[in-house]
VMD Tcl script that builds the backbone (N, CA, C; Angstrom):
set m [mol new atoms 447]
animate dup $m
set s [atomselect $m all]
$s set {name element resname resid chain x y z} {
  {N N UNK 1 A 0.833 -1.185 0.000}
  {CA C UNK 1 A 0.000 0.000 0.000}
  {C C UNK 1 A 0.883 1.256 0.000}
  {N N UNK 2 A 0.432 2.253 -0.686}
  {CA C UNK 2 A 1.176 3.493 -0.823}
  {C C UNK 2 A 0.850 4.427 0.336}
  {N N UNK 3 A 1.875 5.042 0.902}
  {CA C UNK 3 A 1.671 6.010 1.975}
  {C C UNK 3 A 1.394 7.387 1.372}
  {N N UNK 4 A 0.500 8.124 1.984}
  {CA C UNK 4 A 0.229 9.489 1.559}
  {C C UNK 4 A -0.383 10.229 2.729}
  {N N UNK 5 A -0.257 11.533 2.698}
  {CA C UNK 5 A -0.894 12.380 3.691}
  {C C UNK 5 A -1.979 13.170 2.980}
  {N N UNK 6 A -3.226 12.897 3.307}
  {CA C UNK 6 A -4.300 13.609 2.604}
  {C C UNK 6 A -4.341 15.079 2.999}
  {N N UNK 7 A -4.802 15.900 2.073}
  {CA C UNK 7 A -5.043 17.313 2.370}
  {C C UNK 7 A -6.402 17.394 3.040}
  {N N UNK 8 A -6.418 17.796 4.292}
  {CA C UNK 8 A -7.676 17.906 5.024}
  {C C UNK 8 A -8.308 19.262 4.746}
  {N N UNK 9 A -9.592 19.354 5.024}
  {CA C UNK 9 A -10.342 20.573 4.782}
  {C C UNK 9 A -10.474 21.365 6.076}
  {N N UNK 10 A -10.616 22.684 5.955}
  {CA C UNK 10 A -10.711 23.560 7.118}
  {C C UNK 10 A -12.140 23.995 7.418}
  {N N UNK 11 A -13.011 23.975 6.403}
  {CA C UNK 11 A -14.373 24.474 6.604}
  {C C UNK 11 A -15.390 23.649 5.818}
  {N N UNK 12 A -16.625 23.688 6.283}
  {CA C UNK 12 A -17.727 23.093 5.522}
  {C C UNK 12 A -17.843 23.754 4.148}
  {N N UNK 13 A -17.600 25.057 4.086}
  {CA C UNK 13 A -17.765 25.798 2.839}
  {C C UNK 13 A -16.872 25.237 1.729}
  {N N UNK 14 A -15.666 24.806 2.056}
  {CA C UNK 14 A -14.774 24.214 1.052}
  {C C UNK 14 A -15.412 22.951 0.451}
  {N N UNK 15 A -16.032 22.160 1.301}
  {CA C UNK 15 A -16.650 20.897 0.868}
  {C C UNK 15 A -17.892 21.172 0.030}
  {N N UNK 16 A -18.716 22.097 0.483}
  {CA C UNK 16 A -19.911 22.479 -0.280}
  {C C UNK 16 A -19.491 23.010 -1.651}
  {N N UNK 17 A -18.444 23.813 -1.677}
  {CA C UNK 17 A -17.926 24.351 -2.936}
  {C C UNK 17 A -17.580 23.224 -3.910}
  {N N UNK 18 A -16.957 22.174 -3.417}
  {CA C UNK 18 A -16.578 21.053 -4.282}
  {C C UNK 18 A -17.804 20.295 -4.792}
  {N N UNK 19 A -18.729 19.991 -3.894}
  {CA C UNK 19 A -19.922 19.253 -4.301}
  {C C UNK 19 A -20.778 20.032 -5.276}
  {N N UNK 20 A -21.025 21.285 -4.947}
  {CA C UNK 20 A -21.849 22.114 -5.829}
  {C C UNK 20 A -21.093 22.472 -7.105}
  {N N UNK 21 A -19.782 22.639 -6.983}
  {CA C UNK 21 A -18.967 22.935 -8.155}
  {C C UNK 21 A -18.927 21.781 -9.136}
  {N N UNK 22 A -18.940 20.551 -8.622}
  {CA C UNK 22 A -19.023 19.386 -9.501}
  {C C UNK 22 A -20.353 19.414 -10.256}
  {N N UNK 23 A -21.427 19.654 -9.532}
  {CA C UNK 23 A -22.752 19.692 -10.165}
  {C C UNK 23 A -22.838 20.775 -11.233}
  {N N UNK 24 A -22.255 21.935 -10.952}
  {CA C UNK 24 A -22.351 23.084 -11.856}
  {C C UNK 24 A -21.213 23.151 -12.874}
  {N N UNK 25 A -20.262 22.212 -12.794}
  {CA C UNK 25 A -19.063 22.255 -13.653}
  {C C UNK 25 A -18.354 23.593 -13.525}
  {N N UNK 26 A -18.261 24.090 -12.285}
  {CA C UNK 26 A -17.655 25.398 -12.057}
  {C C UNK 26 A -16.327 25.331 -11.305}
  {N N UNK 27 A -15.812 24.127 -11.077}
  {CA C UNK 27 A -14.521 23.993 -10.403}
  {C C UNK 27 A -13.386 24.200 -11.390}
  {N N UNK 28 A -12.259 24.664 -10.880}
  {CA C UNK 28 A -11.038 24.678 -11.679}
  {C C UNK 28 A -10.507 23.250 -11.737}
  {N N UNK 29 A -9.884 22.887 -12.829}
  {CA C UNK 29 A -9.348 21.534 -13.000}
  {C C UNK 29 A -8.435 21.154 -11.830}
  {N N UNK 30 A -7.630 22.094 -11.364}
  {CA C UNK 30 A -6.676 21.841 -10.284}
  {C C UNK 30 A -7.360 21.511 -8.962}
  {N N UNK 31 A -8.605 21.909 -8.807}
  {CA C UNK 31 A -9.336 21.615 -7.565}
  {C C UNK 31 A -9.785 20.166 -7.495}
  {N N UNK 32 A -9.816 19.462 -8.621}
  {CA C UNK 32 A -10.402 18.122 -8.691}
  {C C UNK 32 A -9.357 17.067 -8.330}
  {N N UNK 33 A -8.998 17.042 -7.056}
  {CA C UNK 33 A -8.001 16.129 -6.505}
  {C C UNK 33 A -8.671 14.863 -5.971}
  {N N UNK 34 A -7.853 13.922 -5.523}
  {CA C UNK 34 A -8.392 12.722 -4.870}
  {C C UNK 34 A -9.279 13.118 -3.684}
  {N N UNK 35 A -8.779 14.022 -2.856}
  {CA C UNK 35 A -9.548 14.469 -1.694}
  {C C UNK 35 A -10.849 15.137 -2.115}
  {N N UNK 36 A -10.811 15.908 -3.190}
  {CA C UNK 36 A -12.018 16.574 -3.688}
  {C C UNK 36 A -13.046 15.558 -4.168}
  {N N UNK 37 A -12.586 14.512 -4.855}
  {CA C UNK 37 A -13.506 13.460 -5.295}
  {C C UNK 37 A -14.257 12.882 -4.091}
  {N N UNK 38 A -13.518 12.542 -3.041}
  {CA C UNK 38 A -14.144 11.916 -1.875}
  {C C UNK 38 A -15.023 12.904 -1.116}
  {N N UNK 39 A -14.568 14.146 -0.985}
  {CA C UNK 39 A -15.375 15.163 -0.296}
  {C C UNK 39 A -16.680 15.405 -1.048}
  {N N UNK 40 A -16.600 15.519 -2.364}
  {CA C UNK 40 A -17.809 15.743 -3.164}
  {C C UNK 40 A -18.748 14.555 -3.066}
  {N N UNK 41 A -18.189 13.350 -3.099}
  {CA C UNK 41 A -19.021 12.143 -2.991}
  {C C UNK 41 A -19.754 12.121 -1.652}
  {N N UNK 42 A -19.031 12.340 -0.565}
  {CA C UNK 42 A -19.664 12.325 0.754}
  {C C UNK 42 A -20.711 13.434 0.850}
  {N N UNK 43 A -20.375 14.615 0.362}
  {CA C UNK 43 A -21.325 15.724 0.376}
  {C C UNK 43 A -22.601 15.352 -0.386}
  {N N UNK 44 A -22.457 14.837 -1.592}
  {CA C UNK 44 A -23.635 14.510 -2.393}
  {C C UNK 44 A -24.462 13.407 -1.744}
  {N N UNK 45 A -23.793 12.389 -1.196}
  {CA C UNK 45 A -24.534 11.300 -0.548}
  {C C UNK 45 A -25.253 11.752 0.710}
  {N N UNK 46 A -24.635 12.647 1.479}
  {CA C UNK 46 A -25.223 12.993 2.782}
  {C C UNK 46 A -26.023 14.287 2.803}
  {N N UNK 47 A -25.744 15.192 1.868}
  {CA C UNK 47 A -26.381 16.512 1.919}
  {C C UNK 47 A -27.296 16.800 0.737}
  {N N UNK 48 A -27.234 15.983 -0.298}
  {CA C UNK 48 A -28.031 16.240 -1.505}
  {C C UNK 48 A -28.842 14.999 -1.889}
  {N N UNK 49 A -29.858 14.671 -1.088}
  {CA C UNK 49 A -30.676 13.496 -1.397}
  {C C UNK 49 A -31.422 13.615 -2.724}
  {N N UNK 50 A -31.478 14.830 -3.275}
  {CA C UNK 50 A -32.121 15.036 -4.575}
  {C C UNK 50 A -31.265 14.540 -5.738}
  {N N UNK 51 A -30.005 14.238 -5.478}
  {CA C UNK 51 A -29.105 13.731 -6.521}
  {C C UNK 51 A -29.017 12.214 -6.366}
  {N N UNK 52 A -29.381 11.497 -7.405}
  {CA C UNK 52 A -29.308 10.036 -7.410}
  {C C UNK 52 A -27.896 9.643 -7.843}
  {N N UNK 53 A -27.025 9.462 -6.856}
  {CA C UNK 53 A -25.612 9.204 -7.135}
  {C C UNK 53 A -25.437 8.001 -8.051}
  {N N UNK 54 A -26.124 6.913 -7.778}
  {CA C UNK 54 A -25.939 5.708 -8.589}
  {C C UNK 54 A -26.278 5.953 -10.053}
  {N N UNK 55 A -27.316 6.716 -10.303}
  {CA C UNK 55 A -27.736 6.979 -11.676}
  {C C UNK 55 A -26.949 8.114 -12.325}
  {N N UNK 56 A -26.461 9.066 -11.524}
  {CA C UNK 56 A -25.922 10.301 -12.090}
  {C C UNK 56 A -24.412 10.473 -12.016}
  {N N UNK 57 A -23.712 9.699 -11.173}
  {CA C UNK 57 A -22.296 9.998 -10.924}
  {C C UNK 57 A -21.450 9.929 -12.190}
  {N N UNK 58 A -21.668 8.954 -13.046}
  {CA C UNK 58 A -20.862 8.839 -14.271}
  {C C UNK 58 A -21.017 10.091 -15.135}
  {N N UNK 59 A -22.229 10.539 -15.309}
  {CA C UNK 59 A -22.474 11.732 -16.112}
  {C C UNK 59 A -21.926 12.993 -15.466}
  {N N UNK 60 A -22.064 13.105 -14.152}
  {CA C UNK 60 A -21.563 14.287 -13.455}
  {C C UNK 60 A -20.056 14.433 -13.624}
  {N N UNK 61 A -19.323 13.363 -13.366}
  {CA C UNK 61 A -17.861 13.451 -13.442}
  {C C UNK 61 A -17.408 13.568 -14.892}
  {N N UNK 62 A -18.018 12.819 -15.795}
  {CA C UNK 62 A -17.640 12.911 -17.213}
  {C C UNK 62 A -17.868 14.318 -17.742}
  {N N UNK 63 A -19.020 14.883 -17.416}
  {CA C UNK 63 A -19.337 16.238 -17.871}
  {C C UNK 63 A -18.353 17.247 -17.287}
  {N N UNK 64 A -18.017 17.087 -16.004}
  {CA C UNK 64 A -17.037 17.994 -15.403}
  {C C UNK 64 A -15.694 17.869 -16.119}
  {N N UNK 65 A -15.228 16.626 -16.324}
  {CA C UNK 65 A -13.937 16.429 -17.002}
  {C C UNK 65 A -13.911 17.160 -18.342}
  {N N UNK 66 A -14.969 17.029 -19.102}
  {CA C UNK 66 A -15.041 17.683 -20.412}
  {C C UNK 66 A -15.082 19.201 -20.270}
  {N N UNK 67 A -15.708 19.705 -19.204}
  {CA C UNK 67 A -15.825 21.153 -19.011}
  {C C UNK 67 A -14.478 21.818 -18.753}
  {N N UNK 68 A -13.492 21.038 -18.300}
  {CA C UNK 68 A -12.154 21.592 -18.052}
  {C C UNK 68 A -11.155 21.117 -19.108}
  {N N UNK 69 A -11.679 20.647 -20.242}
  {CA C UNK 69 A -10.827 20.262 -21.352}
  {C C UNK 69 A -10.343 18.827 -21.325}
  {N N UNK 70 A -10.848 18.044 -20.392}
  {CA C UNK 70 A -10.452 16.643 -20.317}
  {C C UNK 70 A -11.209 15.788 -21.312}
  {N N UNK 71 A -10.694 14.586 -21.517}
  {CA C UNK 71 A -11.311 13.623 -22.419}
  {C C UNK 71 A -11.582 12.353 -21.628}
  {N N UNK 72 A -12.770 11.816 -21.760}
  {CA C UNK 72 A -13.123 10.543 -21.134}
  {C C UNK 72 A -12.901 9.459 -22.180}
  {N N UNK 73 A -11.801 8.728 -22.020}
  {CA C UNK 73 A -11.409 7.765 -23.052}
  {C C UNK 73 A -11.009 6.436 -22.406}
  {N N UNK 74 A -10.461 5.556 -23.212}
  {CA C UNK 74 A -9.986 4.272 -22.702}
  {C C UNK 74 A -8.763 4.423 -21.806}
  {N N UNK 75 A -8.120 5.574 -21.854}
  {CA C UNK 75 A -6.886 5.764 -21.084}
  {C C UNK 75 A -6.923 6.919 -20.096}
  {N N UNK 76 A -7.966 7.707 -20.089}
  {CA C UNK 76 A -8.015 8.854 -19.186}
  {C C UNK 76 A -9.424 9.325 -18.921}
  {N N UNK 77 A -9.541 10.196 -17.927}
  {CA C UNK 77 A -10.845 10.743 -17.582}
  {C C UNK 77 A -11.612 9.836 -16.640}
  {N N UNK 78 A -12.921 9.840 -16.788}
  {CA C UNK 78 A -13.797 9.102 -15.875}
  {C C UNK 78 A -13.454 7.613 -15.856}
  {N N UNK 79 A -13.409 7.053 -14.633}
  {CA C UNK 79 A -13.134 5.622 -14.427}
  {C C UNK 79 A -14.297 5.060 -13.606}
  {N N UNK 80 A -15.169 4.296 -14.256}
  {CA C UNK 80 A -16.405 3.850 -13.619}
  {C C UNK 80 A -16.177 2.929 -12.423}
  {N N UNK 81 A -15.312 1.952 -12.555}
  {CA C UNK 81 A -15.134 0.989 -11.463}
  {C C UNK 81 A -14.529 1.646 -10.228}
  {N N UNK 82 A -13.510 2.472 -10.403}
  {CA C UNK 82 A -12.921 3.157 -9.249}
  {C C UNK 82 A -13.963 4.053 -8.595}
  {N N UNK 83 A -14.711 4.786 -9.400}
  {CA C UNK 83 A -15.729 5.684 -8.846}
  {C C UNK 83 A -16.767 4.902 -8.050}
  {N N UNK 84 A -17.283 3.838 -8.617}
  {CA C UNK 84 A -18.337 3.079 -7.938}
  {C C UNK 84 A -17.810 2.339 -6.714}
  {N N UNK 85 A -16.545 1.935 -6.734}
  {CA C UNK 85 A -15.946 1.330 -5.538}
  {C C UNK 85 A -15.898 2.363 -4.414}
  {N N UNK 86 A -15.469 3.573 -4.732}
  {CA C UNK 86 A -15.421 4.613 -3.697}
  {C C UNK 86 A -16.819 5.023 -3.235}
  {N N UNK 87 A -17.799 5.046 -4.115}
  {CA C UNK 87 A -19.169 5.342 -3.672}
  {C C UNK 87 A -19.598 4.300 -2.639}
  {N N UNK 88 A -19.302 3.025 -2.895}
  {CA C UNK 88 A -19.628 1.964 -1.923}
  {C C UNK 88 A -18.869 2.203 -0.622}
  {N N UNK 89 A -17.606 2.573 -0.725}
  {CA C UNK 89 A -16.807 2.828 0.470}
  {C C UNK 89 A -17.306 4.010 1.271}
  {N N UNK 90 A -17.668 5.077 0.599}
  {CA C UNK 90 A -18.177 6.266 1.296}
  {C C UNK 90 A -19.507 5.940 1.972}
  {N N UNK 91 A -20.345 5.187 1.303}
  {CA C UNK 91 A -21.614 4.766 1.937}
  {C C UNK 91 A -21.330 3.945 3.200}
  {N N UNK 92 A -20.394 3.014 3.120}
  {CA C UNK 92 A -20.027 2.219 4.282}
  {C C UNK 92 A -19.518 3.127 5.396}
  {N N UNK 93 A -18.626 4.037 5.065}
  {CA C UNK 93 A -18.098 4.972 6.055}
  {C C UNK 93 A -19.230 5.755 6.722}
  {N N UNK 94 A -20.145 6.287 5.916}
  {CA C UNK 94 A -21.254 7.062 6.476}
  {C C UNK 94 A -22.133 6.220 7.398}
  {N N UNK 95 A -22.273 4.942 7.107}
  {CA C UNK 95 A -23.115 4.077 7.947}
  {C C UNK 95 A -22.452 3.762 9.286}
  {N N UNK 96 A -21.151 4.003 9.376}
  {CA C UNK 96 A -20.411 3.632 10.583}
  {C C UNK 96 A -19.883 4.809 11.389}
  {N N UNK 97 A -19.828 5.987 10.807}
  {CA C UNK 97 A -19.198 7.110 11.496}
  {C C UNK 97 A -20.105 7.719 12.549}
  {N N UNK 98 A -19.488 8.216 13.584}
  {CA C UNK 98 A -20.212 8.954 14.615}
  {C C UNK 98 A -20.046 10.457 14.446}
  {N N UNK 99 A -19.291 10.856 13.442}
  {CA C UNK 99 A -19.054 12.282 13.201}
  {C C UNK 99 A -20.343 12.969 12.787}
  {N N UNK 100 A -20.654 14.072 13.435}
  {CA C UNK 100 A -21.906 14.768 13.149}
  {C C UNK 100 A -21.752 15.847 12.076}
  {N N UNK 101 A -20.635 16.541 12.073}
  {CA C UNK 101 A -20.489 17.666 11.146}
  {C C UNK 101 A -19.986 17.194 9.786}
  {N N UNK 102 A -20.325 17.942 8.761}
  {CA C UNK 102 A -19.844 17.650 7.413}
  {C C UNK 102 A -18.316 17.651 7.394}
  {N N UNK 103 A -17.712 18.672 7.946}
  {CA C UNK 103 A -16.254 18.778 7.990}
  {C C UNK 103 A -15.643 17.586 8.723}
  {N N UNK 104 A -16.206 17.239 9.860}
  {CA C UNK 104 A -15.702 16.100 10.627}
  {C C UNK 104 A -15.812 14.798 9.866}
  {N N UNK 105 A -16.936 14.597 9.177}
  {CA C UNK 105 A -17.116 13.369 8.403}
  {C C UNK 105 A -16.119 13.277 7.246}
  {N N UNK 106 A -15.956 14.366 6.510}
  {CA C UNK 106 A -15.045 14.338 5.358}
  {C C UNK 106 A -13.614 14.115 5.809}
  {N N UNK 107 A -13.162 14.854 6.807}
  {CA C UNK 107 A -11.778 14.675 7.248}
  {C C UNK 107 A -11.549 13.295 7.850}
  {N N UNK 108 A -12.515 12.763 8.572}
  {CA C UNK 108 A -12.382 11.404 9.113}
  {C C UNK 108 A -12.338 10.383 7.975}
  {N N UNK 109 A -13.137 10.577 6.936}
  {CA C UNK 109 A -13.086 9.702 5.771}
  {C C UNK 109 A -11.700 9.726 5.142}
  {N N UNK 110 A -11.155 10.920 4.945}
  {CA C UNK 110 A -9.848 11.042 4.306}
  {C C UNK 110 A -8.741 10.375 5.115}
  {N N UNK 111 A -8.898 10.331 6.432}
  {CA C UNK 111 A -7.895 9.714 7.299}
  {C C UNK 111 A -8.137 8.223 7.511}
  {N N UNK 112 A -9.267 7.725 7.036}
  {CA C UNK 112 A -9.617 6.319 7.221}
  {C C UNK 112 A -9.000 5.473 6.100}
  {N N UNK 113 A -8.992 4.153 6.259}
  {CA C UNK 113 A -8.508 3.298 5.168}
  {C C UNK 113 A -9.267 3.522 3.856}
  {N N UNK 114 A -10.560 3.820 3.934}
  {CA C UNK 114 A -11.359 4.046 2.724}
  {C C UNK 114 A -10.867 5.278 1.966}
  {N N UNK 115 A -10.305 6.226 2.651}
  {CA C UNK 115 A -9.817 7.444 2.021}
  {C C UNK 115 A -8.502 7.288 1.280}
  {N N UNK 116 A -7.858 6.172 1.435}
  {CA C UNK 116 A -6.560 5.957 0.785}
  {C C UNK 116 A -6.713 5.868 -0.730}
  {N N UNK 117 A -5.700 6.356 -1.425}
  {CA C UNK 117 A -5.704 6.311 -2.896}
  {C C UNK 117 A -5.689 4.881 -3.420}
  {N N UNK 118 A -5.133 3.971 -2.667}
  {CA C UNK 118 A -5.018 2.587 -3.121}
  {C C UNK 118 A -6.071 1.668 -2.496}
  {N N UNK 119 A -7.067 2.221 -1.841}
  {CA C UNK 119 A -8.098 1.416 -1.182}
  {C C UNK 119 A -8.755 0.403 -2.127}
  {N N UNK 120 A -9.103 0.761 -3.365}
  {CA C UNK 120 A -9.742 -0.232 -4.241}
  {C C UNK 120 A -8.871 -1.461 -4.525}
  {N N UNK 121 A -7.557 -1.340 -4.375}
  {CA C UNK 121 A -6.676 -2.483 -4.652}
  {C C UNK 121 A -6.801 -3.578 -3.597}
  {N N UNK 122 A -7.525 -3.323 -2.534}
  {CA C UNK 122 A -7.860 -4.385 -1.589}
  {C C UNK 122 A -8.915 -5.331 -2.143}
  {N N UNK 123 A -9.590 -4.923 -3.193}
  {CA C UNK 123 A -10.685 -5.684 -3.783}
  {C C UNK 123 A -10.396 -6.105 -5.225}
  {N N UNK 124 A -9.533 -5.352 -5.878}
  {CA C UNK 124 A -9.228 -5.564 -7.295}
  {C C UNK 124 A -7.735 -5.798 -7.502}
  {N N UNK 125 A -7.414 -6.676 -8.434}
  {CA C UNK 125 A -6.033 -6.759 -8.898}
  {C C UNK 125 A -5.754 -5.487 -9.701}
  {N N UNK 126 A -4.511 -5.071 -9.705}
  {CA C UNK 126 A -4.118 -3.880 -10.462}
  {C C UNK 126 A -4.478 -4.058 -11.948}
  {N N UNK 127 A -4.251 -5.254 -12.473}
  {CA C UNK 127 A -4.519 -5.528 -13.887}
  {C C UNK 127 A -5.997 -5.305 -14.232}
  {N N UNK 128 A -6.882 -5.846 -13.405}
  {CA C UNK 128 A -8.308 -5.671 -13.671}
  {C C UNK 128 A -8.745 -4.229 -13.446}
  {N N UNK 129 A -8.324 -3.630 -12.325}
  {CA C UNK 129 A -8.789 -2.289 -11.987}
  {C C UNK 129 A -8.401 -1.267 -13.049}
  {N N UNK 130 A -7.220 -1.411 -13.618}
  {CA C UNK 130 A -6.762 -0.425 -14.588}
  {C C UNK 130 A -6.972 -0.861 -16.039}
  {N N UNK 131 A -7.895 -1.807 -16.233}
  {CA C UNK 131 A -8.228 -2.260 -17.581}
  {C C UNK 131 A -9.244 -1.318 -18.232}
  {N N UNK 132 A -9.310 -1.378 -19.539}
  {CA C UNK 132 A -10.287 -0.573 -20.277}
  {C C UNK 132 A -11.715 -0.932 -19.873}
  {N N UNK 133 A -12.079 -2.222 -19.770}
  {CA C UNK 133 A -13.459 -2.520 -19.351}
  {C C UNK 133 A -13.804 -1.916 -17.979}
  {N N UNK 134 A -12.851 -1.883 -17.043}
  {CA C UNK 134 A -13.115 -1.313 -15.718}
  {C C UNK 134 A -13.257 0.196 -15.786}
  {N N UNK 135 A -12.544 0.828 -16.698}
  {CA C UNK 135 A -12.677 2.276 -16.861}
  {C C UNK 135 A -14.027 2.612 -17.488}
  {N N UNK 136 A -14.449 1.835 -18.454}
  {CA C UNK 136 A -15.649 2.137 -19.232}
  {C C UNK 136 A -16.952 1.729 -18.566}
  {N N UNK 137 A -16.893 0.776 -17.640}
  {CA C UNK 137 A -18.094 0.312 -16.952}
  {C C UNK 137 A -17.694 -0.390 -15.666}
  {N N UNK 138 A -18.649 -0.628 -14.822}
  {CA C UNK 138 A -18.332 -1.296 -13.558}
  {C C UNK 138 A -18.022 -2.768 -13.813}
  {N N UNK 139 A -16.919 -3.230 -13.240}
  {CA C UNK 139 A -16.606 -4.658 -13.255}
  {C C UNK 139 A -16.527 -5.126 -11.806}
  {N N UNK 140 A -17.022 -6.330 -11.522}
  {CA C UNK 140 A -16.969 -6.835 -10.155}
  {C C UNK 140 A -15.525 -7.096 -9.724}
  {N N UNK 141 A -15.259 -6.986 -8.445}
  {CA C UNK 141 A -13.901 -7.217 -7.953}
  {C C UNK 141 A -13.465 -8.669 -8.149}
  {N N UNK 142 A -12.157 -8.846 -8.281}
  {CA C UNK 142 A -11.610 -10.190 -8.462}
  {C C UNK 142 A -10.805 -10.666 -7.254}
  {N N UNK 143 A -10.670 -9.845 -6.220}
  {CA C UNK 143 A -9.906 -10.255 -5.030}
  {C C UNK 143 A -10.803 -10.468 -3.809}
  {N N UNK 144 A -11.760 -9.569 -3.607}
  {CA C UNK 144 A -12.667 -9.651 -2.458}
  {C C UNK 144 A -13.897 -8.826 -2.785}
  {N N UNK 145 A -15.073 -9.173 -2.214}
  {CA C UNK 145 A -16.272 -8.377 -2.488}
  {C C UNK 145 A -16.147 -6.961 -1.920}
  {N N UNK 146 A -16.743 -6.008 -2.629}
  {CA C UNK 146 A -16.813 -4.647 -2.097}
  {C C UNK 146 A -17.711 -4.641 -0.863}
  {N N UNK 147 A -17.367 -3.826 0.121}
  {CA C UNK 147 A -18.224 -3.749 1.309}
  {C C UNK 147 A -19.511 -2.995 0.993}
  {N N UNK 148 A -20.554 -3.362 1.681}
  {CA C UNK 148 A -21.829 -2.689 1.496}
  {C C UNK 148 A -22.093 -1.804 2.704}
  {N N UNK 149 A -22.559 -0.607 2.431}
  {CA C UNK 149 A -22.823 0.323 3.520}
  {C C UNK 149 A -24.250 0.756 3.576}
}
mol reanalyze $m
mol bondsrecalc $m
mol representation Tube
mol addrep $m
């Protein structure tokens, strides 16, 4: 597993900015970090029940990528399996956390095993996870089942 120190957030407003900015395609490309992906996911799951994450997440991220000049292709841009694995992980985290505040929940997520950049590799082989079929659509894990939250 790769070691990293996540960038934690200082305010709820930063997190709301990321979640709403994803929806509006108003974020700068540089803002769309690993931490931003997870913060936006947690925000949308916990604060925006009007957004159907399962139905909309692929379109939201793909549209955002294109809005900042990115391309969703076989080699870059939106990755469906990684995204859906993290959605499952964030749901699990939310079902288990005692953190009440948005800021507390996001920062605790980032510091948890689920927040790690390599967390999906606990369920997927590197070969499968980084394959074209996994990028283009959800593929089931080949190492262990994804946790349900």
